[in-house]
C-alpha positions in Angstrom: -11.2 12.5 -29.4 -12.7 15.0 -27.1 -11.9 12.8 -24.1 -8.2 13.4 -24.8 -8.6 17.1 -24.1 -9.0 16.6 -20.4 -6.4 13.9 -20.0 -2.7 14.5 -20.0 0.4 12.9 -18.5 0.6 13.2 -14.8 3.3 15.4 -13.2 6.3 13.7 -11.7 5.7 12.9 -8.1 7.7 11.2 -5.4 5.8 8.4 -3.6 5.8 9.0 0.1 4.6 6.3 2.4 4.0 7.8 5.9 4.1 4.8 8.2 4.0 4.4 12.0 7.7 3.6 12.2 9.2 5.3 9.1 8.6 7.7 6.3 9.7 6.0 3.1 10.1 7.8 -0.2 10.8 6.7 -3.8 11.2 8.7 -7.0 10.9 6.7 -10.2 11.9 7.5 -13.8 10.5 5.7 -16.8 13.0 3.6 -18.8 12.7 1.3 -21.8 12.2 -1.9 -19.8 10.5 -0.6 -16.7 11.2 2.1 -14.1 14.4 3.3 -12.5 15.0 4.6 -9.0 16.1 8.2 -9.2 16.0 9.0 -5.5 15.0 7.2 -2.3 14.9 7.8 1.5 13.7 6.1 4.7 13.6 8.1 7.9 12.3 7.0 11.3 9.2 8.7 12.8 8.8 9.5 16.5 6.9 6.8 18.2 3.2 7.6 18.5 3.3 10.3 15.8 1.3 8.1 13.5 -1.3 5.7 14.9 -3.8 3.6 12.9 -2.2 5.5 9.9 -3.6 8.7 11.3 -1.1 11.5 11.9 -1.3 12.5 15.6 1.8 14.7 15.8 2.1 16.7 12.6 5.3 18.5 13.8 7.1 15.2 14.4 6.1 14.0 10.9 7.2 17.2 9.3 10.6 16.8 11.1 11.0 13.3 9.5 9.8 14.7 6.1 12.5 17.4 6.3 15.1 14.7 6.5 13.5 12.9 3.6 13.4 16.2 1.5 17.2 16.6 1.8 17.7 13.3 -0.1 15.4 14.3 -3.0 16.1 16.6 -6.0 15.7 20.2 -4.9 13.5 20.9 -8.0 10.9 18.3 -7.0 7.7 19.9 -6.0 5.0 17.2 -6.0 4.2 14.1 -4.0 1.8 11.2 -3.9 0.7 10.0 -0.5 -1.8 7.5 0.8 -4.5 7.2 3.4 -5.7 4.0 5.0 -7.1 2.6 8.2 -10.6 3.3 9.7 -10.9 6.7 8.1 -11.1 5.2 4.6 -14.0 3.5 2.8 -14.1 2.0 -0.7 -16.9 0.4 -2.5 -17.6 -0.8 -6.1 -21.0 0.4 -7.3 -22.7 0.0 -10.7 -23.7 3.0 -12.8 -25.3 3.6 -16.2 -22.6 3.3 -18.9 -24.2 6.1 -20.9 -23.5 8.7 -18.2 -20.9 11.4 -18.8 -18.2 12.2 -16.3 -20.1 15.2 -15.0 -23.4 13.2 -14.7 -21.5 10.4 -12.9 -20.1 13.0 -10.5 -23.6 14.3 -9.6 -24.9 10.7 -9.2 -21.9 9.7 -7.0 -22.9 12.4 -4.4 -26.3 10.8 -4.1 -24.9 7.3 -3.8 -22.3 8.5 -1.3 -24.8 10.0 1.0 -26.5 6.6 1.3 -23.3 4.6 1.7 -21.1 6.7 3.9 -21.7 6.6 7.7 -20.5 10.2 8.1 -21.8 13.6 7.1 -20.7 14.4 3.6 -19.3 17.7 5.1 -16.7 15.6 6.9 -15.5 13.5 4.0 -13.6 13.8 0.7 -15.0 11.6 -2.1 -13.5 10.5 -5.5 -14.4 7.8 -8.0 -12.9 5.9 -10.9 -14.6 4.0 -13.7 -13.2 0.5 -13.8 -14.7 -1.7 -16.5 -18.0 -2.9 -18.0 -20.1 -4.8 -15.5 -19.9 -8.6 -16.1 -23.6 -9.1 -15.6 -25.1 -6.1 -17.3 -23.6 -4.6 -20.4 -25.5 -1.3 -19.9 -23.7 -0.7 -16.6 -20.1 0.0 -15.6 -18.3 -0.8 -12.4 -17.3 2.4 -10.6 -14.9 2.5 -7.6 -16.2 5.0 -5.0 -13.5 6.1 -2.4 -14.2 8.2 0.6 -12.0 9.4 3.5 -12.4 11.7 6.4 -11.2 15.1 5.3 -9.1 15.7 8.4 -7.1 12.6 7.7 -6.3 13.9 4.2 -5.6 17.5 5.5 -3.1 16.2 8.0 -1.0 14.8 5.1 -1.4 17.9 3.0 -0.3 20.0 5.9 2.7 17.9 6.6 3.9 18.2 3.0 3.2 21.9 3.1 5.6 22.1 6.0 8.4 21.0 3.6 7.2 23.1 0.7 5.8 20.2 -1.3 2.4 19.8 -2.8 0.3 16.6 -2.3 -0.8 16.2 -5.9 -2.3 12.8 -5.2 -3.9 11.3 -2.1 -4.4 7.6 -2.9 -5.8 4.7 -1.0 -3.0 2.6 0.4 -4.4 -0.8 -0.8 -4.7 0.4 -4.4 -1.2 1.8 -4.3 0.0 -1.6 -3.2 -2.0 -3.2 -6.1 -0.5 -0.8 -8.6 3.0 -1.9 -7.5 2.2 -5.4 -8.9 3.4 -4.3 -12.3 6.9 -4.1 -10.8 6.9 -7.6 -9.3 4.6 -9.6 -11.6 7.6 -11.3 -13.2 7.9 -13.3 -10.0 4.5 -14.9 -10.7 4.2 -17.9 -13.1 2.8 -16.7 -16.5 -0.3 -18.9 -16.4 -1.3 -17.4 -13.0 -0.6 -13.9 -14.4 -3.0 -14.6 -17.2 -5.8 -16.5 -15.4 -5.1 -16.7 -11.7 -5.6 -14.6 -8.5 -2.5 -13.0 -7.0 -2.5 -11.5 -3.5 -0.1 -8.8 -2.4 0.3 -8.8 1.4 2.2 -5.9 3.0 3.0 -6.6 6.6 3.9 -3.3 8.3 4.5 -2.3 11.9 0.8 -1.9 12.8 -1.2 -2.8 9.7 -1.5 -5.7 7.2 -2.6 -4.3 3.8 -3.9 -6.8 1.3 -4.5 -6.2 -2.4 -6.0 -8.9 -4.7 -5.0 -8.6 -8.4 -6.6 -10.4 -11.3 -5.1 -10.0 -14.8 -3.3 -6.9 -13.6 -6.4 -5.2 -12.1 -6.8 -4.7 -8.4 -10.2 -6.2 -7.5 -10.2 -6.3 -3.7 -8.4 -4.5 -0.9 -8.5 -5.1 2.9 -6.6 -4.0 6.0 -6.2 -5.6 9.3 -4.9 -3.8 12.4 -2.0 -6.3 13.1 1.7 -6.1 12.4 5.3 -6.4 13.5 4.9 -4.1 16.5 3.0 -6.9 18.2 6.0 -9.2 17.7 8.3 -6.5 19.2 5.9 -6.2 22.2 6.0 -10.0 22.6 9.8 -10.0 22.7 9.7 -7.1 25.1 7.3 -8.9 27.5 8.7 -12.4 27.3 12.4 -11.4 27.8 11.9 -8.3 29.9 13.6 -5.9 27.4 12.9 -2.2 26.9 11.2 -1.5 23.6 14.2 -0.2 21.7 16.3 -3.2 22.7 13.5 -5.6 21.7 13.1 -3.8 18.3 16.8 -4.0 17.7 17.0 -7.7 18.7 14.1 -8.5 16.3 15.9 -6.8 13.4 19.3 -8.2 14.2 18.0 -11.7 15.1 19.9 -11.4 18.4 17.5 -13.5 20.5 17.8 -16.7 22.6 17.6 -19.9 20.5 14.3 -20.9 22.0 12.6 -17.7 20.8 11.4 -19.6 17.7 9.0 -21.6 19.8 8.4 -19.2 22.6 7.7 -16.0 20.6 8.0 -16.3 16.9 5.7 -19.3 16.2 2.8 -17.9 18.2 3.1 -14.6 16.4 3.2 -16.3 13.0 0.1 -18.3 13.8 -1.7 -15.1 14.7 -0.6 -13.4 11.5 -1.6 -16.5 9.5 -5.2 -16.3 11.0 -5.4 -12.6 10.0 -4.4 -13.3 6.4 -6.6 -16.4 6.2 -9.6 -14.5 7.4 -9.2 -11.9 4.8 -8.7 -14.4 2.0 -11.9 -16.2 3.1 -13.8 -12.8 2.9 -12.4 -12.3 -0.6 -13.4 -15.8 -1.8 -16.9 -15.5 -0.4 -17.5 -12.1 -2.0 -16.0 -13.0 -5.3 -17.2 -16.5 -5.7 -13.7 -17.8 -6.1 -12.6 -21.1 -4.6 -9.1 -20.1 -3.8 -6.2 -17.7 -4.5 -3.2 -18.8 -6.5 -0.1 -16.9 -5.4 1.1 -14.6 -2.6 3.6 -11.8 -2.8 4.8 -10.6 0.6 6.2 -7.1 1.3 6.8 -4.9 4.3 9.5 -5.3 7.0 7.7 -8.0 8.9 7.4 -10.3 5.9 11.1 -11.2 6.2 10.8 -12.8 9.6 12.4 -16.2 9.8 10.2 -18.9 8.2 7.3 -16.6 7.3 7.2 -17.7 3.6 7.3 -21.4 4.5 4.5 -21.0 7.1 2.2 -19.2 4.7 2.9 -21.6 1.9 2.3 -24.7 3.9 -0.6 -23.5 6.0 -2.5 -21.8 3.2 -1.4 -24.3 0.5 -0.6 -21.4 -1.8 2.9 -20.5 -3.2 4.4 -17.5 -1.4 7.5 -15.4 -2.1 9.0 -12.2 -0.9 8.3 -9.5 -3.4 11.5 -8.2 -5.0 10.9 -5.4 -7.6 14.5 -5.8 -8.7 13.6 -9.2 -10.1 10.9 -7.5 -12.1 10.5 -4.1 -13.7 12.4 -2.0 -11.2 16.0 -0.8 -12.1 18.7 1.0 -10.2 22.3 2.0 -10.5 24.6 -0.7 -9.0 25.3 1.4 -5.9 21.7 2.1 -5.2 20.7 -1.5 -5.8 23.3 -2.8 -3.4 22.2 -0.4 -0.8 18.5 -1.2 -1.1 18.5 -4.9 -2.0 18.0 -6.1 1.6 15.0 -3.7 2.2 13.5 -3.0 -1.2 10.3 -4.9 -0.5 9.4 -2.4 2.3 9.2 0.3 -0.3 6.5 -1.4 -2.4 3.6 1.0 -1.3 5.9 4.0 -1.9 6.6 2.6 -5.4 2.9 2.2 -6.1 2.4 5.8 -5.2 5.4 7.0 -7.4 3.8 5.1 -10.3 1.0 7.6 -10.3 3.4 9.8 -12.2 3.0 7.6 -15.2 -0.8 7.3 -15.4 -3.4 9.4 -17.1 -4.3 12.6 -15.3 -7.7 14.3 -15.1 -7.3 18.1 -15.3 
């Protein structure tokens, strides 16, 4: 009973995914059979302003966020953003189940000092109790998350620049895993109940992977690899300037032999990145295999990507489509976003923080 006194419904937040090519934003409302898009935006970011998911040019990001802000309700004040890349560390630790929240917090600081390779003065730390430990009923699994504070501050400062408050700073991999609830209808029911589902978001410079078991995110990983490398390959192979190569990639306006010359080598490199991460997961979890792949991010829709991953990994793979699951939209919005909705998956996962419990 007392625990309910410090938990309340979270405030409504727009999920803002600050990527190296675009800022993407989604505002969701709760409806009877899922969630509905209330507002959305995608605005390009100046090249180099975000690198390794670290904001290098705050002014350029603020400029993009201003354009995003114009497409959102004027009364909206709060946002959820994410951090990722080399500045972030997560680890599941085991703690005494009898500890109170305050006692856990004190113990976390001691644990963090031993686990984090930075001075605690340079990092921000948070934790979340997950579930009872499978091997010891007196213990609980606790997710410890840490991020360099300057990485968080740059996002807070960028939102301050458009008069919005960063109410939540999440870890990108867990935001991706949270979005599973919007797309789980694409997964066969027996795998939903007993299997291992892997969400793979292939962005411009980063592959973000979240492993979900029975609705719970149990493993996340990032690899510094993405669609920008494919653009650079086109640029190099065909002697195009970067902007022309990027446009040719998106429009598919390339010589017929590009499939063998450029696309296939890139897909094999991408496959190796994903395969390596899945091997790490299987080794750490004791699992023999994973059962299903859901692909998101702009690069996931490259020609033949689903077939390559399905055949080479021997795991069914599909493009994640929230509109086939729990995401709703007015007809006009749906028609506008249908082609690109899967690149909003991380932003959706952030927006869903509006509908979780909130620690005051």
